N, C-alpha and C positions, 0 to 999 in steps of 0.2 A: 483635785479637780475631776469632776465626773466626765466620762467620755459619752457624748451624745450620739456618736456614730453607731448606726445599727448594723452596718456591713463593713467588713474589713476592706481597707484600701489596697490597691496595687499600683505601684509606680509604673506608668505606661504613657508614652508619648504617642498620641494618635492625632492625625490631622482631622479637623472638623470645620464645617461651615456653620457660622452662627448668624441667624437672621433676627434682626431687631428692627421692628417697625418697617418691614419690607425691604430693608437694606441688608445685604449679605456681607459678612466679614470673615476672613480666614483666621483661624486660631488653632490651638492644639491642647490636648489634655496634658496634665502633669501627673495626675493619678486618677484612678477610676474606681468606682464600686458598682454593684449591680443596680443601684438606684440614683447615682449621681457621679459628679466628677469635680476636679479642680481644673479650671481652664487657665491657660496662659496665653500671652501675646495678643490680648484684647486691646485694640487701639481705638475704642469708642467709649463714651461715657454711658454707663448703665447704673441703675440703682437696685439695691436689694428689694425683692418683691416683684421685679420685672419678669414677665413671662417671655422666654426666648425660644426660638426653634433651632434645633441642632440637626445637621445632616452629616451622617457618617456613611459613605458609600451611597447606596440607594435607600438607606433607612433614614426616616425623619421622626423627630419626637419633640415634644414641648417640655421645657424645664423652667423651674423658678430659680431666680438668682437669690441665694441665701445670704451671701456676704461678698464684699468687694475689698481688695487690697490694692492700693495704688503703689506701683513699683517706681515709676517715673511719671513725669507730667503727661506722657502719652502712652503708657503701658499699664494695664491692669491684670490682676488675677481675679478669678471669681469662683466661688463655690456654688455649684448648681445641684438641684435635686429634681428628679423626674416628677411631673404632675400627672402622668398616666402610666399604668403598668407597662413594663417593657419585657420583651423576650429576647435577651442577648443583643441589645442595641449595639454594643461595642464590637461584637463579633469575636469576643475573646472569652475563653473558659475562666471564670472567676471562682469556681468552686475550689474548696480546700483539696478535694481529690486531685484536681489538675495540678495544684502546687505540689502536693505530696509525690505525685508521679514524676514530676520534673526533678524533685530532690533525689528520688530513688534512682532515676536515670543518670543524674550527675554522679552519684555515689558509685554506680556500676562502671561508668566511664573512667572515673578516678582509679578504681580498683584495677580495671583492665590496663590502664596506662601504666600504673606502678608495676604490675606483673610483667608487662612486655619489657620494661626497662631492666628488671631484675634477671630476665632470661638472657639478655644480651651479654 
């Protein structure tokens, strides 16, 4: 199976406001990329191809619904993709460099923690 994803996903739950036809709904991300996301806790019917507006803090952007998954009769997940170029819409560093720095910091903390236990 070919992977159509152009950007790596990061699991991250962030609150968002979703506007569909001038009605605002609260939802959250499940995972994000620099060009889209998977949304959860959607409690309104939408169709693939629908253009929605997302608000994260003071930032707003338009997204296209790419797919829908019905979890229950009143809860959906949706895959969305940005229809306009974004500059850090999520407010999170999604670069591999940021992930590598986090891994390196965790390794240093683990090393320091194990050293402090062996000194005691």
